[in-house]
N, C-alpha and C positions, 0 to 999 in steps of 0.2 A: 681348845677353845670349843671350835666349830663343833666337833662330836659331842662335848661336855653339854652346851647350850641346848644342841637337840634335845639331847638327852633329856634335861629338864626342860623342856618344849612337848615333848615325849608324855612324861609322867604328868604336867600338868593336863595337857590334854585327858590323858585317864580318869585322871582325880576327878575331871573338870563333865566326862560322860558316863561313870560312877553318881554323883550326885544326880544327875539328869536324870537314869535311869531309877535312881530312887526314887527323887520327885514326881517321875510320870506314874500314873495310875491306872490308864486304860487294859486292862486285859487283854493280851496279847498271847500268850497261854495258858495251858493246865496250872503249870504253875502260880501262874500271877492269877489265877482267876482262885488258889486256893488262898491267896491271902487275900481276898478282897472279902469284910463280911457280908457278902452280898450275890447268888448267881447273879449275873452279869446277863440284862437284857437282848433277847435276840430281837432286830426288826427286820423281819425278811425283805428281801430287796433292796435294806436300808444301810446303816451302818451308825454305828455309834464314836460320839463326838470324842477327840484324845483330850486331856487335859494334862495343863501341872502343876506341880505345888509352887508356891511363890515362897518365898525367905520367911513370911509372916504365917504358913500355914496352909494357908490361902489355896481353896482348887479353883485352875485356872483357864479357864475356853475361851477361842477367839472364832466368832463366826461372821462372813461373808454377807450379804445378803446383794445377788448375784441374779442375771438372765442367765438362764442355760438352755440347751437342750436335753429332752426328757423321754424315755422312751416307755409308753404305754404297755405295749407289749408289741413282740419282732412285728415288724409291719408298717409301726405307727410312731412318730416323734412330734413331740409337740414347741412349741416354745412356750417355755415355762419362766419364771421367776422362782426360785432358790435360795437354800440356807447354804451356804458352803458349797453351792453346784450340786445339791440335789432335794430332790420335793418327794418327801417330805422331806425336812432338813434331819440330821445325825439326832440321834440321841443324847440326851446329855444324861448324864449319871452319876448320882450324891449322894451323900447319906445325912440320914437327921442331924442336923448341927452343925455340917458344914457351914465353913465361913466361905459363900463363892464371888468370883473375880470374873464378868465376862464382858470380852470385848466386842464389839462390833460395830464393822466396817459396813457402810454405804457404797455398792457399786452401781446401785441399779439408775437407770436418766433419773426418778424425781425422789421425795423427802421420802423417809421412812420411820416407824420407831416398831421396837419390839418390847408385845406384853409379854407379862411370864402368869400365864393364865390359871388361876388358882391357888398361885404360891402366893402364900402369905409375905408381907416386906412392907419396908417403906411407901408410904404412899409416890417420894418424888422416883420411885425406882420401878413405878407399878404401865411404863410404857404405851404411855396413850398420848399421842403427837397431839402437840398445844393447849393441853389441859394437865398435866402432869410432868414434862419434858419440854424444852424445846424439840420441833423436827432434826431429825440427822439429816441432812444436807449429801446431796452425792459428792464423795471423795471423803465423808470425815468418818471418824472412828470414837465411837462414845461407848464410857465403862459403866456398866449397870452389878453392881457390889450390895451384898446381902447374906443374911446368915439365915441358914434351912430352919424351920422352926417348926418342922410339922414331917411326914412321911405318904407318900402316897403317888398313885397318875398323877399328873399336871401337864400342861401343855404350854407352848410358846408358839404365836407366828404376830403380825402383823396388825399394828394399832395406826397405820396412816393410809390412806387410800387403799381401805382394808376391802371393800365392793373388789378390786382391782388385783392389788396385793394377795390375796388370799385366794382370791378367784382362779390365779395364775399360779397359786404351788405353795406362799409362805408358810411353812406349818412344821410344826417338827413337836417331841415328844422331850417332858423335864420329866426324870423320875427320880426320884425322893424314896431312895430305900429307909429302912427303920437300922437302927442303931442294933438293933435285936432283934430277931422275927422266930418266933418260938416252934412253927412247923415248917422246915427247908424246903423251898421251890427248887424242883430240878432243872424243871426247862421252864424259861419265862417268857413269854412275846411279844409284842405291840404291834397294832395292828391301826394303821389310819383310815378314818372314809372318807371318801369326800366322791363328789359327782362333778361333773365336767361338761360343756357343748362344744364341741370341735362339728366345724359343721366338713362332707364328705369331700377330701381332697386338698382341707388346706390345714396349717398347723397352726394358728395360733390361735385356745380357747374364747369364746366370746363369752368375757363376763358381765355380761350386760344382761347375760337369758336368767332370770328367774325360780322359774320351774319344770319345765322340757327339755330335763337333761338329757342323751345321749350315749354316755362314758359314765359307768360308777365303777369306780377301784377301791383296791386295798396297798397302802401303801402308794398309792397313787400308780399302780399298774391294774393290769385289768386282764382275766383270766386266756387264756393259758401262758401269758406271762406270771403269772404269780407263780412266786417259790412257796413251797410247802413248807408244812412245820414238823420236823422231824424229831420225834423224841421214843422212849424205851419203854418199854410193858413195866408197869409199875410207877412208873415216877408219877408223880406229884407237880403239876403242869400248871400254869399259870397265864391266861389270853390278860391280856390291856386291851380295852381298845378307847377310840380317841373319834373326835369329829367337836369338825366346826366348818361343817360346810351347810348347803341348805336344806340338807332332809332329815329325816330318824330315820334310821335303819335297822330292822329286827337280823338280828346275827342267830343263825342256826349251827349248829354242831351237831354232826349225825351220830347216831356209836353211843352217848355219853349221857347223864346226867351233868352237870355241874350246879357251882352253888354261887351267888354275885358277891363276893365276899368285899370289895371297895369300891365306892364311889369319886370321886374328883374330891367328894367334901372330907374324906379321909376312913378309916375301915370301917364298918361293919362289924358288930356284933357278933359270935357265933350263934348266939340266941336270937339273932334276927334276919342271918342270915336264911335265903332262901334257894329251892332248887327250884333249875328250868332247864331246857334244851335251845332257849331262843333269849335272846337278852336286848330289849329294844336300848338304842343310845341314840339322845338327839341332839339336836346340835349344840353345842356349847356342854359337851359330860363328855364324862368319860364313865367305863364301865370295868371293873374287873371279876373273873371269872377264874374258878380252881375247878379241876378235879383229878380223879388216878384214874391213869391211861391205862385201864387193866383190861383193855381188847385189843390183841393188836389187829393190822387193817388195813387199808385207805380211806380216811373217813371226809366224808364232803364238809365244807362251810363255808358256809354262803350269804348273804342275805334275802331273807325270804317275801322281800315286794320284789313281785312276777317280774318287773321289768329289770332288775338290775341287778341278775347274775347272767344279766347278755348284752351285748356289744350294739351298736351304733345299729339304729333302728328307726326307718319312715313311716311317722305315722298319719299318713293323708292318702292312705290306699286303701282302695276296698277293700272289705272282708268279704271272703270266697269262701271259706267255710262253709262245706254241704254244697255250696253251687256249683251243678254241675256243668263241665267246657265242653263236654262228648262234641265234635262235630264244629266247634267253633273254632277247634286248636288247631286245625288241617285247612280252613279256609284262610285263617291271618295266616298258617305259614306261604301261601300263595305269596304272602305281601313280603312277607318278612321271616324267611327260611329258616332262621336260628331260635325260632319265637319256641319257646315252653308251656302251659298252662303249669299255672302253680297254685297253692293254696286252697286246692279245695279238700285235702285231706290233712291239712293242717303244715305246721311250718319246717318241719325237720327232715323232708326230704331235702330241703336246699343244702344240707348239711353233705350232700353226694354229691350236688352240682358243681363243685369245682368252678364256680363261672367267676371271673375276676371282676374287683368291686371296682373304686376310686380309689385312686392316688392316694397312700397315706389313711387309711380308713380300714377296717379293721371288719371282716362280717360278723355277722348278729350271732352267729356260733360259732364254737372251734375246742378244738381240744381232742386227742386220741387217747383211749383208754386200752386197758389189754383186751376187752370185747367191743369193740370199736368206737364211735363219736362219742364222745360225751356231748357233744349240746350243749353247753353252756359257756359265757362270758362274764364278763362283768367280775363283779364281789364276789369270787367265789376260787375256792382255794383247795387242800386238802391237810389232813390231818395224817400224816402215815407214822403207825405204831409198831413197833417190830418189837420184838421179843432177843432181838442182839442186832446190833450195832458195836462197828467199832469207833464209828465219829459224827456229825451229824450232818453228813452232805444225804443228798439222796439218795434212799437205797433202792430206787427200780420200784417197779411191778410187785404189789404184795403175791404173795405162793399162796394160793386158799387151799386147808387142809382136803383132801377131797371127802367130795359130799355134800360141799358147803357151799355151792354156786346154783341158785337159781337157773333152772333151764327147762326147755319144750319138753314135753313127753307125747307118747306114743303110742299108738302098738309095741309090747313086749313079748319078747320071747324069752325061753330060758337057756342060755348052751349049755356044752356038755359037761360045763366044769359048775352048773347050779346058777349061774349068774346072769341074770336080768339084762337083757338089752334090745335096742329098738329091732324091731323086725324091719325083714330088707323089702325091699322093695323096687319098684322102679326108681332110677334115679331124678335127680328130682334138676329142672334147668332154670335156668335164669337170665332172664330176658332185658337188656335195656330201653322202655319204653318211643322211646324216640329215635331209636337207631335196633330195629327189631332183627336186624344182621347178625349183631352183636350180641351172644350167648356165649356159655360158658355152665357146666355143673353145680358150681357153688358160688356163694355171693359174691361181691364185689363192685366196681365201681370200669362205667364203660371208658374204651380207650379213646371215646373219640368227642366223646361231651363229659365226662365226670360224674353224671349222674349214677347212682346207685342202682342196681339192676334188682329187677323183682317177681316175682316167680312165676315160669311161664303162664302158668296157668290164670292168676290174674289177670296176666295180658290177655289174654287168649277171649279170659271173659269180656272185658273189658272192650274190645272187640266187636265179641256176636252181639253186646248187648249194644253198640255202636251202630252196627248194622240192622238191628230190628229195629233199632228208631228213626232211620230212613227210609226202611223201605212199609213199615204203616203210617 
């Protein structure tokens, strides 16, 4: 009897698992993706919200609104307010015509509501606290339920204490796919833009700051913490960009022309689409761009406002560009032995100094490429296009075909094989400007202070000029 009961229980359990597996519609494998009527969206550094099907055919999603710890980039973690433990919240994907049920549980210490930005729905489901619904009190769960009457790139975000809650990260994508798409998208990406102000050595963004932000992010991550976008040569690529922040962002892609194919208002007719290399996304907007990735390489994708592909900067320091500090550095070192004059020839030299900054604060510029420091931060990532891919993992550095990389030129001679090569001469020596005793025959960093070594001729010329200034 016990064996028979156990057997029945196992059979029932298997049936339930089978039903659940059929009702679940999040794509977890290539076979799952083949069953979907769309190419699943990839949210770099993020995720897609899994869902199930209700008995009536509705697609059911569950979100929590909660406090979380969020990493902006290695070395910086902030106190954020999130959806289901992350910012931006997990991307919701559905199809035009679907009936959706979204359960939202409030785990914040104050009220909230969720607005389905750009989604056409009944007024009572719009999610504005006090106007279209009662606020969701801490510990309560509300149900939002509506039928999707459109397709396109939409968003969801808090509409209760909006300044604080959006300022701390409560935002996410709501992507509604068409029932049928004429041109198949091979790779589909979603990037949320945002800006923050986090005082050095602190962990909680200051939501009262309105304009002078110091951290700029793609999907709440700053370079070098941003994941690359990986595609295969020949892929049709769509990039969806959303913004519910304070500033507009001109997003620029290297290496390709794209067409702006959709806004938060819907698809743009093909005859009205226009070519660009930069698309501006204002607060409250989404923009979709498409292109064929026909040129392999590692291509930069970034905001083109000059400060936005940078990390924390101080704006209240003197402008020293072009100002000679020769002679002054030595005088100050008599009082502060580790003092280094900087800023005279630009900011790139700071990349090589390796100076420790305040705790939980990113350096202004970061990232290492195969040719040296990238010198970027903030809203910056890389589109990696490869001829051969086995999966969508980071394929590593691009191997440039011979003769396709810009490099220095100098005196050339022809060797015995008839090949041009650099004329051999005296080996160049590289020296630390601060510690002249540290030198070597190739570029590198000083083992004492981490500063970039400079050609010895530059340091000697600087010393002779400095000597002349003191003797005349």
